[in-house]
C-alpha positions as CSV (number, residue, x, y, z in Angstrom):
1,M,-6.2,-3.0,-13.8
2,W,-5.5,-0.2,-11.4
3,S,-7.7,2.9,-11.6
4,P,-5.9,6.1,-10.4
5,A,-9.3,7.9,-10.0
6,K,-10.7,5.1,-7.9
7,Y,-7.5,4.9,-5.8
8,L,-7.5,8.7,-5.2
9,A,-11.2,8.8,-4.2
10,F,-10.0,8.2,-0.6
11,G,-6.7,10.1,-1.1
12,D,-6.6,11.8,2.3
13,H,-7.0,8.5,4.2
14,R,-4.3,6.8,2.0
15,A,-1.9,9.8,2.4
16,R,-2.0,9.9,6.2
17,P,0.0,6.7,6.8
18,F,2.5,7.9,4.2
19,H,3.2,11.1,6.1
20,D,3.4,9.2,9.4
21,L,5.9,6.9,7.8
22,L,8.0,9.7,6.4
23,A,8.1,11.4,9.8
24,G,10.4,8.6,10.9
25,V,13.0,9.2,8.2
26,G,15.8,11.5,9.3
27,A,17.7,11.9,6.1
28,E,18.8,15.5,5.6
29,D,20.3,15.7,2.2
30,P,19.9,12.4,0.3
31,R,21.4,12.0,-3.1
32,R,18.7,9.6,-4.5
33,V,15.2,9.0,-3.1
34,V,13.2,6.1,-4.5
35,D,9.4,5.6,-4.3
36,L,8.6,1.9,-4.9
37,G,5.0,1.5,-5.8
38,C,4.6,5.2,-6.5
39,G,0.9,4.9,-7.7
40,P,-0.4,8.0,-9.3
41,G,2.5,10.1,-8.0
42,T,0.7,12.3,-5.6
43,L,2.9,11.2,-2.7
44,T,6.0,11.0,-4.7
45,A,5.7,14.7,-5.2
46,V,5.9,15.1,-1.4
47,L,9.3,13.4,-1.5
48,A,10.5,15.8,-4.2
49,R,9.4,18.8,-2.2
50,R,11.0,17.6,1.0
51,W,14.3,16.8,-0.7
52,P,14.5,19.2,-3.7
53,S,18.1,18.5,-4.5
54,A,17.7,14.7,-4.6
55,V,17.2,12.6,-7.7
56,V,13.7,11.2,-7.3
57,E,13.2,7.7,-8.7
58,A,9.6,6.4,-9.0
59,L,8.5,2.9,-9.9
60,D,5.2,1.1,-10.2
61,S,4.0,-2.1,-11.8
62,A,0.8,-0.6,-13.2
63,P,1.1,1.4,-16.5
64,E,-2.0,3.3,-15.6
65,M,-0.5,4.6,-12.4
66,V,2.8,5.4,-14.0
67,A,1.0,7.4,-16.7
68,A,-0.8,9.4,-14.0
69,A,2.5,10.0,-12.2
70,R,4.1,11.2,-15.4
71,E,1.2,13.6,-16.0
72,R,2.3,15.2,-12.7
73,G,5.8,15.8,-14.1
74,L,7.5,12.9,-12.3
75,D,10.1,10.7,-13.8
76,A,8.2,7.5,-13.2
77,R,8.6,4.1,-14.9
78,V,7.0,0.7,-15.1
79,G,8.9,-1.8,-13.1
80,D,8.8,-4.8,-10.7
81,V,9.9,-4.2,-7.1
82,T,11.1,-7.8,-6.9
83,T,13.8,-7.1,-9.5
84,W,14.6,-3.6,-8.5
85,R,18.1,-3.0,-7.1
86,P,19.3,0.3,-5.5
87,A,21.8,2.5,-7.3
88,P,25.0,3.1,-5.3
89,D,23.8,6.7,-4.4
90,T,20.4,5.6,-3.0
91,D,20.0,7.1,0.4
92,V,16.2,6.8,0.9
93,V,13.8,4.0,-0.2
94,V,10.1,4.3,0.5
95,A,7.8,1.3,0.0
96,N,4.4,2.6,1.0
97,A,1.4,0.2,0.8
98,V,3.0,-2.0,-1.8
99,L,4.8,-5.0,-0.2
100,H,1.6,-6.8,0.9
101,W,1.2,-7.5,-2.9
102,V,4.6,-9.3,-2.9
103,P,4.7,-12.9,-1.5
104,G,8.0,-13.5,0.4
105,H,8.8,-9.8,0.6
106,E,10.8,-10.5,3.8
107,D,13.7,-11.8,1.7
108,L,13.4,-8.7,-0.5
109,L,13.8,-6.4,2.5
110,R,16.8,-8.3,3.7
111,R,18.4,-8.0,0.3
112,W,17.7,-4.3,0.1
113,V,19.3,-3.7,3.5
114,G,22.4,-5.6,2.3
115,E,22.6,-3.6,-1.0
116,L,21.9,-0.1,0.3
117,P,24.9,2.1,1.4
118,S,25.7,2.7,5.0
119,G,23.4,5.4,6.5
120,A,20.6,4.9,3.9
121,W,17.0,4.8,5.1
122,L,14.4,2.2,4.2
123,A,10.8,3.0,5.1
124,V,8.0,0.5,4.8
125,Q,4.3,0.6,5.5
126,V,1.8,-2.2,4.8
127,P,-1.9,-2.6,5.6
128,G,-2.4,-4.9,8.5
129,N,-6.2,-5.4,8.5
130,F,-6.4,-8.8,6.7
131,D,-8.2,-10.3,9.6
132,A,-10.8,-7.5,9.7
133,P,-14.4,-8.2,8.7
134,S,-13.9,-6.4,5.4
135,H,-11.4,-9.0,4.3
136,A,-12.8,-12.0,6.1
137,L,-16.2,-11.5,4.5
138,T,-14.6,-11.1,1.1
139,R,-12.6,-14.3,1.4
140,A,-15.7,-16.2,2.6
141,L,-17.8,-15.0,-0.3
142,V,-15.1,-16.0,-2.8
143,A,-14.7,-19.4,-1.2
144,S,-18.4,-20.1,-1.3
145,S,-19.3,-18.8,-4.7
146,W,-16.2,-18.1,-6.7
147,P,-13.8,-21.0,-5.6
148,S,-11.5,-20.4,-8.6
149,L,-10.6,-17.1,-7.1
150,V,-9.6,-18.4,-3.7
151,G,-6.3,-16.8,-2.8
152,V,-6.7,-13.5,-4.5
153,V,-7.5,-11.9,-1.1
154,P,-4.8,-13.5,1.0
155,E,-5.2,-14.2,4.7
156,A,-2.0,-12.9,6.2
157,P,0.5,-11.5,3.7
158,V,2.3,-9.2,6.2
159,L,4.1,-9.4,9.5
160,D,3.5,-7.6,12.7
161,P,6.0,-4.9,13.9
162,V,8.1,-7.5,15.8
163,G,8.3,-9.6,12.7
164,Y,9.6,-6.7,10.6
165,A,12.0,-5.6,13.3
166,G,13.5,-9.1,13.1
167,V,13.7,-9.1,9.3
168,L,15.4,-5.8,9.3
169,G,17.7,-6.7,12.2
170,A,20.9,-5.9,10.3
171,A,19.9,-2.2,10.5
172,E,18.7,0.2,13.2
173,V,15.0,-0.3,13.2
174,D,11.9,1.5,14.5
175,A,8.7,-0.6,14.0
176,W,5.2,0.1,15.1
177,E,1.5,-0.2,14.2
178,T,-1.4,2.2,14.2
179,T,-5.2,1.6,13.8
180,Y,-6.8,4.6,12.1
181,L,-10.5,5.1,12.6
182,Q,-11.4,6.3,9.1
183,R,-14.5,8.3,8.5
184,L,-16.0,7.3,5.1
185,E,-19.0,8.9,3.5
186,G,-21.5,7.9,0.9
187,P,-23.4,4.7,0.1
188,D,-21.5,1.4,0.3
189,A,-18.4,3.3,1.5
190,V,-16.4,0.3,2.6
191,L,-17.2,-1.5,-0.7
192,E,-16.0,1.5,-2.6
193,W,-12.8,1.7,-0.6
194,L,-12.1,-2.0,-1.2
195,S,-12.8,-1.7,-4.9
196,G,-9.8,0.7,-5.3
197,T,-7.3,-1.8,-3.8
198,T,-8.1,-5.2,-2.3
199,L,-10.8,-6.1,-4.8
200,R,-8.8,-5.2,-7.8
201,P,-7.7,-8.8,-8.5
202,V,-11.3,-9.9,-8.2
203,R,-12.4,-7.3,-10.7
204,A,-9.7,-8.3,-13.1
205,A,-10.8,-12.0,-13.0
206,L,-14.5,-11.3,-13.6
207,D,-16.5,-10.0,-16.5
208,D,-18.8,-7.0,-16.0
209,A,-21.8,-9.2,-15.1
210,G,-19.8,-11.3,-12.6
211,W,-18.3,-8.2,-11.0
212,A,-21.8,-6.7,-10.7
213,E,-23.0,-9.9,-9.0
214,F,-20.0,-10.0,-6.7
215,R,-20.5,-6.4,-5.6
216,G,-24.2,-7.0,-5.2
217,R,-23.6,-9.8,-2.8
218,L,-20.7,-8.3,-0.9
219,G,-22.3,-4.9,-0.4
220,P,-25.0,-6.0,2.1
221,L,-22.4,-8.0,4.1
222,L,-20.2,-5.0,4.5
223,R,-23.1,-2.7,5.3
224,E,-24.0,-5.0,8.2
225,A,-20.4,-5.2,9.5
226,Y,-19.9,-1.5,9.0
227,P,-23.3,0.2,9.4
228,E,-23.8,3.7,8.0
229,R,-24.8,6.3,10.6
230,A,-27.8,8.6,10.2
231,D,-25.4,11.4,9.1
232,G,-24.0,9.3,6.2
233,T,-20.8,8.4,8.0
234,T,-19.3,4.9,8.1
235,W,-16.5,4.3,10.6
236,F,-13.9,2.0,9.1
237,P,-11.0,0.9,11.5
238,F,-7.9,0.3,9.5
239,R,-4.7,-1.2,11.0
240,R,-1.3,-0.4,9.4
241,V,2.2,-1.7,10.2
242,F,5.3,0.5,9.8
243,A,9.0,-0.1,9.9
244,V,11.8,2.4,9.3
245,A,15.4,1.1,9.1
246,R,18.7,2.9,8.9
247,V,21.5,0.8,7.3
248,R,24.5,0.5,9.5
């Protein structure tokens, strides 16, 4: 289960890649703008403000997130990105921090490029830190003590920029990567960050006691890998991969 409040606890850090992604989209007066994986709708609202005359379509697989988006006045609905198909007037599609949850999303991107109208923009951002200590330590803990959950934190579910440029080769593509040095604050800051996203499937699979034990064992490992400074700051490097394509 997704928690909008937990997700938004680090809202500024999660928003920055969205704005960097959107800066690469040159659409001036799109007819329809689609936010796939809209979450609680805070960033969907940015799309509505940038293109006020467009129809804004918002989709997320989590009912909790859709409910939060609707509370913000957005026309959001529960849906699966793997079965979504663009309407004929779709001129901008944004898939921000969602496709790493979709195995085989490369085929999905190829299909979207083939179905979008000429001149449409497709903007994609995925986290690229699956080899970082945060994820490697989580996978190792799962493998050693919760083997039934092996696979819930995947090793490499995304491509690098060159890979996405190849997948989107039927369109004009700009692909890049950025590592953000995120300044987190508070005790167990990295654990709290992961609890809002990466660890969600782990939490869903464990009862309250199991989840408490898991957090209790992962926390010290993360504190060693990402030590807290005397001023309460924890520096958390976070790599992200971007691709913006314009359909020919």
